[in-house]
C-alpha positions in Angstrom: 18.9 -10.1 -19.8 21.3 -8.3 -17.9 20.2 -6.6 -14.4 20.7 -3.1 -15.3 18.1 -3.9 -18.2 15.9 -5.7 -16.0 15.5 -2.5 -13.5 15.0 0.2 -16.9 12.2 -2.8 -17.6 10.3 -2.9 -14.0 10.3 1.0 -13.6 9.1 2.1 -16.8 6.6 -0.8 -16.4 5.6 0.5 -13.0 5.1 4.2 -14.8 2.6 3.0 -17.8 0.7 1.6 -14.6 1.3 5.0 -13.2 -0.3 6.6 -15.6 -2.9 4.3 -16.7 -4.0 4.4 -13.1 -4.8 8.1 -13.7 -6.9 6.9 -17.0 -8.8 4.6 -15.7 -9.9 6.5 -11.9 -12.8 8.4 -13.2 -14.4 5.3 -15.5 -13.3 2.1 -13.6 -12.0 3.2 -10.3 -11.6 -0.4 -9.2 -8.7 -0.6 -12.2 -7.0 2.5 -11.1 -6.9 0.8 -7.5 -5.2 -2.2 -9.3 -2.6 -0.4 -12.0 -1.7 1.9 -8.8 -1.2 -0.9 -6.8 0.5 -3.1 -9.3 3.2 0.1 -10.1 4.4 0.3 -6.4 5.4 -3.6 -6.2 7.2 -3.1 -9.9 9.1 -0.1 -8.4 10.2 -2.3 -5.5 10.9 -5.3 -7.6 13.0 -2.7 -9.6 15.2 -1.9 -6.7 15.2 -5.0 -5.6 16.9 -6.2 -9.2 19.8 -3.7 -8.8 20.4 -5.6 -5.5 20.6 -9.1 -8.1 18.1 -10.2 -10.2 17.9 -13.2 -8.9 15.9 -11.6 -5.7 13.1 -10.9 -7.3 12.2 -14.4 -7.5 10.1 -16.3 -4.6 12.7 -18.7 -5.0 16.2 -17.3 -5.7 17.6 -20.4 -7.6 15.0 -20.5 -10.1 16.4 -17.5 -11.2 17.5 -18.4 -14.5 18.1 -15.6 -17.1 16.2 -17.5 -19.4 12.6 -17.6 -16.9 13.4 -14.0 -16.4 13.5 -12.8 -19.9 10.3 -15.2 -20.5 8.4 -13.7 -17.4 8.0 -17.8 -16.2 9.3 -16.2 -12.8 7.0 -16.5 -9.5 7.9 -13.1 -8.1 8.0 -11.6 -4.9 4.9 -9.3 -3.4 5.5 -6.2 -1.3 5.4 -7.3 1.5 8.8 -9.8 0.9 10.4 -7.6 -1.1 10.5 -5.3 1.5 11.8 -7.6 3.9 14.7 -8.7 1.5 15.6 -4.8 0.6 16.2 -4.3 3.8 17.9 -7.2 4.8 20.4 -7.0 1.9 21.2 -3.7 2.6 21.1 -0.8 5.0 18.3 1.1 3.7 14.9 1.1 6.0 11.6 1.6 4.2 9.9 4.6 6.0 7.3 2.6 8.7 4.3 5.1 7.1 5.0 5.2 3.6 4.8 1.2 3.7 1.8 1.0 5.8 -0.1 3.4 3.1 1.4 0.9 0.6 0.5 -1.9 2.1 -3.2 -0.5 2.5 -2.9 0.0 -1.3 -2.2 -3.6 -1.9 -5.1 -4.9 0.3 -8.1 -3.0 -1.3 -6.1 -4.4 -4.5 -6.2 -7.8 -3.1 -9.9 -7.7 -2.2 -10.8 -6.3 -5.6 -9.6 -9.2 -7.6 -9.6 -12.2 -5.3 -12.5 -11.2 -3.1 -14.9 -7.5 -3.7 -14.5 -4.5 -2.8 -17.7 -2.8 -2.5 -19.1 0.8 -3.4 -16.2 1.3 -5.5 -18.4 2.6 -8.7 -20.1 5.2 -6.4 -18.8 8.9 -6.6 -17.7 9.2 -2.6 -15.3 6.0 -3.6 -13.7 7.4 -6.4 -12.7 10.4 -4.7 -11.9 8.1 -1.9 -9.6 6.1 -4.5 -8.4 9.5 -5.7 -7.2 10.6 -2.0 -5.8 7.1 -1.9 -3.6 7.6 -5.3 -2.4 11.0 -4.1 -0.9 10.0 -0.7 0.2 7.3 -1.7 1.9 8.7 -4.8 3.5 11.4 -2.0 5.4 8.8 -0.2 6.7 7.1 -2.9 8.1 10.0 -4.3 9.9 10.7 -1.3 11.0 7.5 -2.1 12.3 7.6 -5.7 13.9 10.9 -4.9 15.3 10.9 -1.0 16.8 7.5 -0.3 16.3 5.4 -3.9 17.5 8.7 -5.8 21.1 7.6 -6.8 19.5 4.7 -8.3 16.0 6.4 -9.8 18.0 9.8 -11.0 18.0 9.0 -14.2 13.8 8.8 -14.4 13.7 12.6 -12.9 11.8 14.2 -16.0 8.8 11.0 -16.0 8.5 11.0 -12.4 7.8 14.8 -12.5 5.9 14.3 -15.1 4.0 12.0 -13.9 3.4 14.3 -10.7 2.2 17.1 -12.8 -0.3 14.6 -14.4 -1.7 14.0 -10.9 -3.2 17.1 -10.8 -5.9 15.7 -12.6 -7.3 14.4 -9.4 -7.8 17.7 -8.0 -11.4 18.5 -9.3 -12.0 15.0 -7.0 -10.3 16.3 -4.1 -12.0 19.6 -5.0 -15.4 18.1 -4.8 -14.5 16.9 -1.2 -13.6 20.3 -0.2 -16.8 22.0 -1.1 -19.0 19.2 0.4 -16.9 18.4 3.8 -14.7 21.2 5.0 -16.8 24.4 3.8 -19.7 23.8 5.5 -17.4 22.6 8.6 -18.2 24.7 11.5 -15.1 23.1 12.9 -13.0 24.1 9.2 -11.6 27.3 11.2 -8.7 25.4 13.5 -7.6 22.8 10.1 -4.3 23.3 8.7 -2.5 22.7 5.5 -2.1 19.5 5.1 1.1 18.8 3.5 0.1 16.1 1.2 -2.9 17.9 -1.3 -2.7 21.3 0.7 -5.5 21.9 1.1 -6.5 23.7 4.5 -8.2 20.2 6.0 -5.4 18.8 8.6 -7.5 18.3 11.6 -5.5 17.7 14.7 -8.9 16.7 16.9 -8.4 12.7 16.0 -9.2 11.3 19.3 -6.8 8.7 18.2 -3.9 7.9 20.7 -2.1 6.5 17.1 -3.0 9.8 14.8 -1.4 13.1 15.5 -3.8 14.5 12.6 -5.6 13.3 10.0 -6.8 15.1 6.5 -10.5 15.1 6.0 -9.8 15.7 2.0 -7.0 13.4 0.8 -7.3 11.0 3.7 -3.5 11.4 4.8 -2.5 10.4 8.7 -0.1 12.0 10.6 1.5 9.2 12.6 1.6 9.8 16.5 4.8 8.4 18.3 3.6 8.7 21.5 1.7 5.3 22.1 5.1 3.6 20.8 6.7 5.5 23.1 4.5 3.9 26.1 5.5 0.1 24.6 2.9 0.2 21.7 3.9 -0.4 18.3 1.4 1.5 15.7 0.1 -2.1 13.7 -3.0 -3.2 12.4 -4.9 -6.4 11.9 -7.9 -7.8 10.9 -9.7 -10.2 13.7 -10.8 -14.0 12.1 -12.1 -14.7 15.7 -15.1 -11.6 15.4 -14.3 -11.0 11.4 -13.4 -7.4 12.5 -11.4 -5.8 9.5 -7.9 -4.2 10.5 -9.4 -3.8 14.4 -6.5 -5.2 15.3 -3.7 -3.1 17.7 -0.4 -4.3 18.7 0.5 -3.5 22.7 4.0 -4.6 24.4 2.0 -7.7 25.6 0.4 -9.3 22.4 -2.5 -7.8 20.3 -6.2 -6.6 21.0 -9.0 -6.5 18.9 -11.0 -3.3 19.1 -14.3 -4.9 18.2 -14.2 -8.4 20.2 -11.9 -6.9 23.0 -10.4 -10.1 22.9 -6.2 -10.3 23.2 -3.9 -13.0 21.3 -0.4 -14.0 21.5 0.3 -14.5 18.1 -0.3 -13.0 14.8 0.2 -14.6 11.0 0.8 -12.8 7.6 -1.6 -14.7 4.9 1.6 -15.4 2.5 -0.4 -14.9 -0.7 -2.5 -11.1 0.4 -0.3 -9.8 3.0 -3.5 -9.6 5.0 -2.4 -9.7 8.5 -4.6 -11.8 10.7 -5.1 -13.4 15.0 -7.7 -15.5 16.3 -7.4 -18.5 13.9 -5.6 -21.3 15.0 -5.6 -23.4 11.9 -2.2 -24.2 11.0 -2.9 -24.1 7.2 -4.1 -20.5 7.6 -3.2 -18.2 5.5 -0.4 -20.2 3.9 0.4 -19.6 0.1 -2.6 -22.1 -1.5 -5.5 -21.6 0.6 -4.7 -17.9 1.7 -7.1 -16.3 4.5 -10.5 -14.5 4.2 -9.5 -12.0 2.0 -8.2 -13.8 -0.6 -8.8 -17.5 -1.9 -5.2 -17.9 -1.6 -3.1 -19.4 -5.1 -5.0 -22.3 -5.3 -8.3 -20.5 -6.6 -5.9 -19.0 -9.4 -4.3 -22.3 -10.3 -8.3 -23.3 -10.9 -9.1 -20.1 -12.7 -6.3 -20.8 -15.0 
């Protein structure tokens, strides 16, 4: 299979997953989450295959045409795909956009490898709808912006999915009616650039967020903390079990849950979750995984 053919197959597969995510949302929100996360990963792989199909494989030397065509390659995940794209080209993936994609991937991993409570409730359906809405906003900006020259031939299909995305409006309307209409502070809110509701709140009380949308969940990042020597980075704490309670500073990492400070942070090779507070040298490796996944060993046993 030629690289151009692989690119076309990967992106069309991504579009299939995007559309299926919308089909599944109402009845099966957890599958919508899985499908959308898969679509984002496929888009990154499609971009990577244009650099060379070998780079889609975890081990590039394993990427023979036969193994690629037969679907027998162990391929890269979202994090490694980003690293390779940025190292092999002069492109830099928008940090805010990628954090949104990472959040989708983490939620997918919790559904597939562990559990994700409450996804069948009405409020969680609405939350998943918002998460998909925001993720598509950033994915669309990449597909039509820095990657536009590669994906322009699919502009009609991309626009058609954007039109289909309006099917999420009833979910977002329900959030607006419940959260915004009765809120006395709503008269200070401005229009969200993603969902277009008057729901963007600048009074976040968070040094890392200059505004947050109370309908779709869009977050407008603040650069104040970054300018003062801190990075906008989130990890989880193995010491106390805090989920995404760790922020990076210019001096290391600090957990807001247990107030402990740490010098190092690792990234799980299987699910890409960031962790501090575990001294086990094998913690987070591809085979054994981390607290949020069972690693590749569990999948092998399951097979």
